[in-house]
DRENRO-60670 format. One record per residue (C-alpha): x, y, z. Coordinates in steps of 0.02 Angstrom, whole numbers, plus 50000, padded with zeros to 5 digits. Each point is the difference from the previous one (the first is absolute). Layout:
// DRENRO-60670
XYZ...
***
This chain:
// DRENRO-60670
499975000950000500695016749947499225015550071498454990250047499774993249824500154980549987500754992849842499254983649994500984985149942498804995649851500445016549922499674997549817501405011749931501804996849962501404997950127500695016049923498355008950020499954994950182501745006650030499525017249926498395001250115501174996250153501315012549949498615013249971499374997850181501774999050065500465015949922498475009050058500454994850184501725007049980499505015849911500115015450126498415008150059499595016249918500735015350084499065013150082499685016049904500695015150088500045018549974501665010550013499525018550002501455010349915500385015150113500695007849846498265006849971499585005450168500095018250069501725000750091499485013550114498684986150071500934984849967499804991350171498145003249998499654994649806501084985450027499054993950149498375003549900500644988149864500404986550119498415001850092499134998049832500904982849979501675002649941501174986650052501655008849969500575018449954500995001049844501405012049989500575005849842501825006250002500655009949852501695006849972499855010649848501304989349908499244982349969498295009249979499635018249964499375005350165500715002350185498854993550148500454994650172501314991650097500364990050163499495014750114498174998049944500084981450007500585003250189498595011250025498704988149943500834986050099499765011150151498235003749970499534983249950501164987850096499074984449942499635004949809500924990749853501055012849915500174995449823501535010449931500145001049806501735005749952499905007849834501835005650013501664997549927501344989850112498734994150121501304989750094500555016350072498355003550081499334983550050500695000750181499345018450033498284994949952500124982950091500575010450154498625012149978498704987150011499574992849837499144983049998500064996249817501435007149880499734998249811501335004549869499945001449813500704985849900500565013749885500945009650126500954985650080501714994749920500104984950127498124996650037500314983650088501285009150124498805014450028498604988150045501034992450118500485016150082498265003850030499604983850075501505001350117499245016150070498464990050048498865007849871498944990749865500925001249834499055004649845500465004149814499125010749883499754999049814499785014549893498614999749856501414995749865500964986950107499454981449976499504987550129501294988549961501425011650050499594994650179500164981749976501554997350091499465009850157498184996450027500394986450128500705013650109498655014149999498625003850109498935010149862500145005049818499385017349970499315001649807500145018749942498305004349907500645017149964501775007349961500525003550178500365017850043498385008350021498334996750089498295000849907500514991449839498904988649895500084982250023501014989449867498924985149949501564990249951500294997850194498554987450000501034987149896501565002350106498954995950150499234985049925501754994649953500675002350174498514989350066500414985249882501845001950046499664999750191498904985049981501194990549885501485002950132498954997750149500465015750072499045012250115500485018149952498665013650012499595008549831499835019450023499385012349873500285019049995499345012349887498195004849947499214988950120498225007150018498074994750009500044998949804501604987449986500014992350174498904983849945501044995049850501595002850098499494988450129499284987249883501665000049917500764994150167500605015750083499854999250190500845015850076499215015449926500915016850011498815014349975500395018250016498695012449923498574987850017500284999850189500665017950036499475009749842498325007150053498584996250116500034989950156501744991150020499224985950107498554996549894500975000849840501164986750062498614989450064499115000549826501514996149909500414985050105498264993649999499995001049812501574990949990499394986850117498394996949912500954997549832500744983450063498244993650034499535002749815501634992449939499744987849860
***
């Protein structure tokens, strides 16, 4: 008996067919359970004069972690925040998961500072790392969850040699550097590829997406297989932050119920 289904000895098919059925059920047993859908409000879109209050509202609305976009004006055409803001967030929210996305050149030079400031997750761009394996080891050595990020033009399979050491893979669904950009549909196929690769290798890394996540895109994003949803303008842009987060998370989770 497998999964409560009895395979009778008088089975009329061939031995090969029976073997395929047994294999099917065994694979189903070993396949990891679906991962929870989580919202990661991006503070890049918050009002920094009220950052603490707005971050709290986003967490109260169902945000599971705070996404911190770090830009250096070199790797991307913008400058945002550094370890001091991360340290302030950690002081204000001692139990929060702080998801630091380093859109910077030479990330190895700054991993220690962000870890010491209180980062929980640290992700680096594949395109910015000369020695990606070493950088991911460095992140983990500081007690942070290592992640790797792919720009829209970067193929998934450039990560084949490091997927077994990452906690999460972040797919950029916009070109990094600015908030409020339009979602790039090609990101959906990359998410699906990551799901297939993860399953084929028996791994458990999370799949995160950043860029253009909103009420009109979140359902197809979730159905493609993304689980950690970075959202900036959709949460902080206008209206009530708590309700915005709640509505977006509810829409995302409802998409899993209609998945076919």
